[in-house]
Each structure stands twice: as structure tokens, then as C-alpha cells.
C-alpha positions in Angstrom: 106.6 121.5 100.4 103.4 122.2 102.4 103.5 125.4 104.4 102.6 125.1 108.1 101.8 122.0 110.1 99.6 119.3 108.9 97.9 116.6 111.0 97.6 113.1 109.6 95.3 110.4 111.0 95.3 106.7 109.9 94.9 103.2 111.4 97.6 102.2 113.8 98.1 98.8 112.2 97.1 97.1 109.0 97.4 93.5 107.7 97.2 93.2 103.9 97.3 90.2 101.6 95.4 87.0 100.7 94.8 85.0 103.9 95.2 88.0 106.2 91.9 87.1 108.0 93.5 83.8 109.2 95.6 85.9 111.5 92.6 86.9 113.6 93.9 84.8 116.5 97.0 87.0 116.7 94.7 90.1 116.7 92.5 88.8 119.5 95.6 88.2 121.6 97.0 91.6 120.8 93.9 93.2 122.3 93.8 90.6 125.1 90.1 90.2 124.2 87.8 87.7 125.9 84.4 88.8 124.6 84.3 89.5 120.9 81.3 91.0 119.0 81.0 90.8 115.2 78.8 93.2 113.2 78.0 92.2 109.6 75.1 91.9 107.2 73.0 89.2 105.6 74.8 89.2 102.3 78.2 88.6 103.9 76.6 86.0 106.1 75.1 84.2 103.1 78.5 84.2 101.5 79.8 82.2 104.5 82.2 84.8 105.6 80.6 85.4 109.1 80.7 81.7 109.9 84.4 81.6 108.7 85.3 84.5 110.9 83.5 83.0 113.9 85.3 79.7 113.4 88.8 81.3 113.3 88.0 83.6 116.2 86.3 81.2 118.7 89.5 79.3 119.7 91.0 82.5 120.9 88.2 84.1 122.8 86.0 83.1 125.7 82.8 84.3 123.9 82.0 85.3 120.3 78.6 86.8 119.5 77.3 88.6 116.5 74.7 90.8 114.8 74.3 90.2 111.0 71.3 92.3 110.2 72.9 95.6 109.3 70.9 97.5 106.6 72.4 99.0 103.4 72.8 102.7 103.8 72.1 102.5 107.6 69.4 104.5 109.3 69.2 105.7 112.9 66.8 102.7 113.5 69.3 100.3 111.9 72.0 101.6 114.2 69.7 101.2 117.2 69.1 97.5 116.4 72.9 96.9 116.3 73.3 98.9 119.5 70.7 96.7 121.3 72.5 93.5 120.2 75.9 94.9 121.3 74.5 95.9 124.7 72.9 92.5 125.1 76.3 90.8 124.5 77.6 92.4 127.7 81.2 93.3 128.5 82.4 93.2 124.9 86.1 94.1 124.7 86.7 93.7 121.0 84.4 94.8 118.1 84.9 93.4 114.6 83.1 94.8 111.6 83.0 92.4 108.7 81.4 94.0 105.6 81.2 97.1 103.5 80.9 100.8 104.5 77.3 100.4 105.9 78.6 97.6 108.2 81.6 99.6 109.4 79.6 102.8 109.8 77.0 100.9 111.8 79.7 99.4 114.0 81.2 102.8 114.6 77.8 104.4 115.5 76.8 101.5 117.8 80.2 101.7 119.5 79.8 105.4 120.2 76.4 105.2 121.8 77.2 101.9 123.7 80.2 103.5 125.4 79.1 107.1 125.7 75.3 107.1 126.1 72.6 109.2 124.6 71.5 108.7 121.0 73.5 108.8 117.8 72.0 112.2 116.9 73.7 113.7 120.0 77.1 113.2 118.2 76.0 114.5 114.8 78.5 116.8 113.1 77.4 120.4 113.0 74.9 119.9 115.9 74.9 122.6 118.6 76.3 121.2 121.9 77.6 118.1 120.1 78.3 115.4 122.6 81.9 114.3 123.1 83.2 110.8 122.5 85.2 109.8 125.5 85.6 106.0 125.2 85.3 103.3 122.5 85.6 99.5 122.4 88.7 98.6 120.3 87.5 98.1 116.7 89.0 95.8 114.1 87.6 96.5 110.6 87.6 93.8 107.9 86.2 95.3 104.6 84.5 92.9 102.3 84.0 95.6 99.6 86.6 97.9 98.0 85.1 101.3 98.0 84.1 103.3 101.1 87.5 103.2 102.8 85.5 103.5 106.1 88.0 101.4 107.9 90.5 104.2 107.5 88.3 107.3 107.9 87.4 109.6 110.7 83.7 109.4 109.6 80.6 107.4 110.5 77.7 108.0 108.2 74.0 107.3 108.8 70.6 108.4 107.5 67.9 110.2 109.5 64.7 109.2 107.6 62.6 111.9 109.2 64.7 114.5 107.5 65.5 112.4 104.4 69.0 113.4 105.2 72.3 111.5 105.3 74.4 112.8 108.2 77.6 111.9 109.9 80.0 112.0 112.8 83.6 113.1 112.5 86.2 112.1 115.1 89.8 110.7 114.7 88.9 108.0 117.2 86.5 106.5 114.6 89.4 105.2 112.6 89.6 101.5 113.1 92.3 100.4 115.6 93.4 97.6 113.3 92.5 96.9 109.7 92.6 93.5 107.9 92.7 93.8 104.1 92.1 90.3 102.7 91.3 90.2 99.0 89.9 86.7 99.4 86.9 88.0 101.3 86.0 90.5 98.5 85.9 87.7 95.8 82.2 87.0 96.5 81.2 90.6 95.6 78.8 90.6 92.6 79.8 92.7 89.6 77.3 95.5 90.2 78.5 96.0 93.8 82.2 95.7 92.7 81.5 98.5 90.1 79.6 100.8 92.4 82.1 100.5 95.3 85.0 100.9 92.9 83.7 104.2 91.7 83.2 105.2 95.3 86.9 104.7 95.9 87.7 106.6 92.7 85.6 109.5 93.8 87.4 109.6 97.2 90.8 109.6 95.4 90.0 112.3 92.9 88.3 114.6 95.5 91.2 114.1 97.8 93.7 114.9 95.1 92.1 118.2 93.9 91.0 119.3 97.4 92.2 122.7 98.6 93.2 120.9 101.8 95.4 118.3 100.0 99.1 117.9 100.8 102.1 115.9 99.7 101.0 112.9 101.8 97.4 112.7 100.6 98.5 113.4 97.0 100.8 110.4 97.0 98.0 108.1 98.3 95.4 109.5 95.9 97.7 109.2 92.9 98.5 105.5 93.7 94.8 104.8 94.3 93.7 106.3 91.0 96.4 104.3 89.2 95.3 101.0 90.8 91.6 101.7 90.1 92.3 102.5 86.5 94.3 99.4 86.1 92.1 96.9 88.0 88.4 97.9 88.3 87.3 96.6 84.9 89.1 93.3 85.6 87.6 93.0 89.1 84.1 93.6 87.7 84.4 91.2 84.8 86.4 88.5 86.6 85.7 88.5 90.3 88.0 85.6 91.0 91.1 87.6 89.9 92.6 88.0 93.4 95.3 90.3 92.0 92.7 92.8 90.8 90.7 92.3 94.0 93.8 93.1 96.1 94.6 96.2 94.0 91.0 97.5 94.5 91.1 96.8 98.3 94.4 98.6 98.6 93.2 101.5 96.4 90.0 101.9 98.6 92.1 102.0 101.7 94.6 104.5 100.4 91.8 106.7 99.1 90.1 106.5 102.4 93.2 107.7 104.3 93.6 110.4 101.6 90.2 112.0 101.7 89.9 111.6 105.5 93.0 113.8 105.8 92.3 116.3 103.0 88.5 116.5 103.0 86.2 115.8 100.0 84.2 118.0 97.7 80.8 118.7 96.3 80.5 115.3 94.7 79.9 114.0 98.2 77.6 116.9 99.0 75.4 116.1 96.0 75.7 112.3 96.2 74.9 112.0 99.9 71.9 114.3 99.5 70.6 111.9 96.9 71.4 108.9 99.1 69.5 110.3 102.1 66.5 111.4 100.0 66.1 108.3 97.8 68.2 105.6 99.6 70.3 105.1 96.5 73.6 103.3 97.2 76.4 105.8 97.8 78.8 104.3 95.2 76.1 104.8 92.5 75.3 108.4 93.5 79.1 109.2 93.6 79.6 107.6 90.2 76.7 109.6 88.7 77.8 113.0 90.0 81.5 112.7 89.7 82.0 113.6 85.9 79.7 116.7 86.1 81.5 118.0 89.2 84.9 117.2 87.7 83.9 119.3 84.7 82.8 122.1 87.0 86.0 122.0 89.1 88.6 121.4 86.3 89.3 125.1 85.6 90.4 125.6 89.2 92.9 122.7 89.2 93.9 122.2 85.6 97.3 120.6 86.3 95.8 118.1 88.7 93.0 117.1 86.5 95.4 116.7 83.6 97.4 114.4 85.9 94.3 112.4 86.6 93.8 112.0 82.9 97.4 110.6 82.6 96.9 108.3 85.5 93.8 106.9 83.9 95.7 106.1 80.7 94.9 109.2 78.6 97.5 110.6 76.2 97.8 114.2 77.1 101.0 115.0 75.3 100.9 118.3 73.3 97.5 119.2 74.8 96.8 122.5 76.4 96.0 122.6 80.1 92.2 122.7 79.9 92.0 120.3 77.0 94.2 117.8 79.0 92.1 118.4 82.1 88.9 117.6 80.2 90.4 114.2 79.2 90.1 113.2 82.9 86.3 113.7 82.7 86.1 111.6 79.5 88.2 108.9 81.1 85.9 108.7 84.2 82.7 108.6 82.0 84.2 105.8 79.9 85.1 103.8 83.0 81.6 104.1 84.4 80.1 103.0 81.1 82.5 100.1 80.7 81.5 98.7 84.1 77.8 99.2 83.3 76.8 101.7 85.9 73.8 104.1 85.4 74.7 107.3 83.5 71.8 109.6 84.5 69.9 110.4 87.6 66.5 109.5 86.0 67.8 105.9 85.5 67.9 105.4 89.3 64.5 107.0 90.1 65.4 110.6 90.7 62.5 112.9 89.9 63.1 116.3 88.3 60.4 117.8 90.5 62.5 117.0 93.6 65.6 118.9 92.4 64.6 122.1 94.3 64.3 120.1 97.5 67.6 118.4 96.9 69.4 121.7 96.4 67.9 123.1 99.6 69.3 120.1 101.5 72.7 120.1 99.9 73.5 123.8 99.9 74.3 124.3 103.6 77.0 121.7 103.3 78.3 122.7 99.8 81.0 125.2 100.8 82.5 123.7 104.0 84.5 121.0 102.2 87.7 120.9 100.2 86.1 121.6 96.9 88.3 123.7 94.6 85.5 126.1 93.7 82.8 127.7 95.8 79.4 126.9 94.5 76.0 128.7 94.5 72.6 127.2 94.8 72.0 127.9 91.1 75.2 125.9 90.2 74.1 123.0 92.4 70.8 123.0 90.5 72.7 123.0 87.2 74.9 120.1 88.3 71.8 118.0 89.2 70.0 119.0 86.0 73.0 118.3 83.9 73.2 114.8 85.4 69.5 114.2 85.1 
């Protein structure tokens, strides 16, 4: 049993299952909403999902407006465009984000500034005299990818291009007020996006499970998420119309999001987010690239848990010593990443070896403030980048 008192944060209400989105009328009535604003992106719009959401929402609201130009890996400027559209809509009393992590993070950021003023940088985590969040528009999150878990996290992430830095805001109020997990809306995801977002969810689950801040609650969610991903990600990539696999991945992403939001993450995220801010590489891809090397680095500090990960991913660890069993988890993750055809080395996604010193300098201030099982030096960060290069 955990010693001391733990604090758990999660969405207040969740609808899960095929067709969940059709209950949006009930949701609008729950919030007594008249003016609904939808934030999405062009990919989701082209798939017809924005139009479908507007059609099922409009009979229950006085006005429905939308912004569908969210950028992948949103920058400060991208957030400002969404903010301008939100302000122009006037008197919005329900915000719906329909999309992946970039859409949900943009919605969170625009919501913060619309209701509390200033600029998004005023609320940045780690900033001196960080501005407080006093009020937010009720937020309903409808994820169309299964990876970030942003609908269930206390985080909002954005890129500051002037610093080539991916930053974030942490506040429990950023967790969506209501989450709608409908596997039907994820069925249009192309294989490469399914693969990358799936490895993002796996990274969240693994980092939550081995975190020094983990507890019985987060462990239970992380274990189930790892099992679901191991069982379903390959199928979801190869057969996008398999709604069972899509539902399992959506649930795994959600569970992993709650888990790492409550237990913190580790240096996979430190290294991956630095790459994302510097090169604008999708977050799921950078997580997938860095995860095996960091697992290898951390495994000696959490042998039993890494051995358990190996079992959850289908490895036979009977009669194996602790470290050998733990190493099987690394092999299982590498195999999964290869099976779903993701890049295996940093050089494959345009990372330059000459930039590693700059990457280490950006990453190091954030490397030892997370739940990582081992403290890490600048030299070790460099080795992890070089090993993955």
C-alpha cells in the first residue's frame, strides 16, 4: 500500500463506445450550453467528422461555430489564431475539441488566454511569476487519435519557435470536463498516424508504470494500457476498420493519460519533446524513437517492473533472471515499433548529429524534475541521443 496521501486527478465524466458521439445532444443539455465552439484541424474536417459533429450539435444549441485550422505540434502563433476565432465567436459557453493531441492542447491554451487574459507564455510551467488560471469555459474533448491522452491530462503543450522549445502548462483544471471516446471517429486515421500515436500511448503507460511517483492506482491503469496496446496496436495499424482494436487503443490512450498525468513521466519525454520543439517532428515518432534506449538505461533501477512490462507484451520470462527478464521488455518494444513500420533511428527523421550538443543543452534543465527512475547527467543524455542516432 502507498504510504502517505496521494492526489488523483481525472475527467469528471466519460462516455465510451461506438456511437458515443451521437450523445452530444445530452452533453450540450448537461452544460446548459447555447453557444458552442468547436476546435479541430483540416485532416479531421476532410474526413467529414467536423461536419458530422456540427450536424448532431446544431439542433441542441442556439449557435455553433468552429475553427478547423489547428496546426500539428501547435506553436504560440497557432494558438493565437485559435484564440482569435474563439474571441470572435463571442459568449461561448461550451468548447468542444475534436482531434488529436495538437487540437486538444490548442483548445486548452486558447481557453486559458480567452478567459484569463495575457499571452500563453504568461502561464508557462517554470516561469517566474507564472500567471494563475482562474476561469475556463467548460471543455468537452473528443479524441480522434489514440495516443496523447490529452483529454485526461493536466497538461497543455505548445512550441515556442523563437526558442525552438516545446513547453507546457500544468494545471488540474486543464483536464477535460467531459470526454467522449468513440472508436468510430478514429477509424479514419491512416496507418502511420495510428502507429505513431499508439507508441505515444505506450510511452505514457510505461513511463507512468516505472515512475518513482507511481502508485497502486496509476499502476493498475498503466498495466491495462500496456496489455491493450500489445494486443491491439498491430491490428489497428494493419486493419483500421477493426473497431474492436480501435476501441482498445482509444481506451489504452485514455488510461495511460490518466496514469502519467498522476504519476509524472520520465526522460523519454524530456528527450522527445526537445526533438519535437527543435525539429517539429511529431511527438509520437520522437517518443517511439527514444523509448527503447531510455528503457535500457532505466531498467536496472526498476527490474521487476520492466520484467512485468515484458510479460504484458507477450514475452516468456519464466526462469529468467531479473535483469535478463527486464531486458526482454526493451526487445518487445523495439519489435513492436518495427512491426508497425516506424523509424528506428534519429537520422531517419532528419536529426543532425551536429545538433546533439544543442539538444542536450535544451533538455538537461528538465531531465531530473520528472518521475524518471534514475537521475541523469548531461553526458548520459548525449549518450542516449547518440545511441539512438
